[in-house]
C-alpha positions as CSV (number, residue, x, y, z in Angstrom):
1,X,-6.2,3.7,-14.6
2,X,-7.7,4.4,-11.0
3,X,-5.4,5.4,-7.9
4,X,-6.2,6.5,-4.5
5,X,-6.0,10.3,-3.8
6,X,-3.7,9.9,-1.3
7,X,-1.0,8.7,-3.5
8,X,-1.0,11.9,-5.3
9,X,1.9,14.6,-4.2
10,X,0.8,18.1,-5.2
11,X,4.1,19.4,-3.7
12,X,5.8,19.0,-7.1
13,X,7.5,22.4,-7.8
14,X,5.8,22.1,-11.6
15,X,2.1,21.9,-10.1
16,X,2.2,23.5,-6.7
17,X,1.1,26.8,-7.4
18,X,-2.1,25.4,-9.7
19,X,-3.8,23.7,-6.9
20,X,-5.3,25.1,-3.9
21,X,-4.5,24.0,-0.3
22,X,-6.3,21.1,1.3
23,X,-9.1,22.2,3.8
24,X,-11.2,19.9,5.5
25,X,-14.4,21.6,4.8
26,X,-13.6,21.6,0.9
27,X,-12.8,17.3,1.1
28,X,-16.0,17.1,3.0
29,X,-18.1,19.2,0.1
30,X,-16.1,17.3,-2.5
31,X,-17.5,14.0,-1.1
32,X,-21.0,15.1,-0.7
33,X,-20.9,15.9,-4.5
34,X,-19.4,12.8,-5.6
35,X,-22.2,10.9,-3.5
36,X,-24.9,13.1,-5.3
37,X,-23.4,13.1,-8.9
38,X,-20.0,11.2,-9.1
39,X,-16.9,12.5,-9.9
40,X,-17.8,13.0,-13.7
41,X,-13.9,12.1,-14.3
42,X,-14.5,12.5,-17.9
43,X,-15.0,16.3,-17.9
44,X,-11.7,18.2,-18.7
45,X,-12.4,20.6,-15.8
46,X,-12.0,17.5,-13.3
47,X,-8.5,16.2,-14.3
48,X,-5.8,16.4,-12.0
49,X,-2.2,17.4,-12.9
50,X,0.0,15.0,-11.5
51,X,3.6,14.1,-11.8
52,X,5.0,10.6,-11.5
53,X,8.7,9.1,-11.7
54,X,9.7,7.0,-14.5
55,X,9.8,3.9,-12.6
56,X,6.2,4.1,-11.6
57,X,5.2,5.1,-15.1
58,X,6.9,2.1,-16.7
59,X,5.6,-0.3,-13.9
60,X,2.1,1.3,-14.7
61,X,2.0,0.7,-18.6
62,X,3.5,-2.9,-17.9
63,X,0.6,-3.5,-15.9
64,X,-1.9,-2.4,-18.5
65,X,-0.2,-4.4,-21.1
66,X,1.3,-1.3,-22.9
67,X,4.8,-0.3,-24.2
68,X,6.8,2.7,-23.6
């Protein structure tokens, strides 16, 4: 499933310490990498840990036609 990166919240206590702070230079660098080689989203090192609330999970699964 695709989501906008702006929808992610990295301030959740379970994952807060696992991510670097957002720096404009890092964002610019990543944009250039994505333009050159793509995001390679299936590579494990490119996964993003995220937490969503139960309502969002249920609605997303329903949208995909999947049951809980």
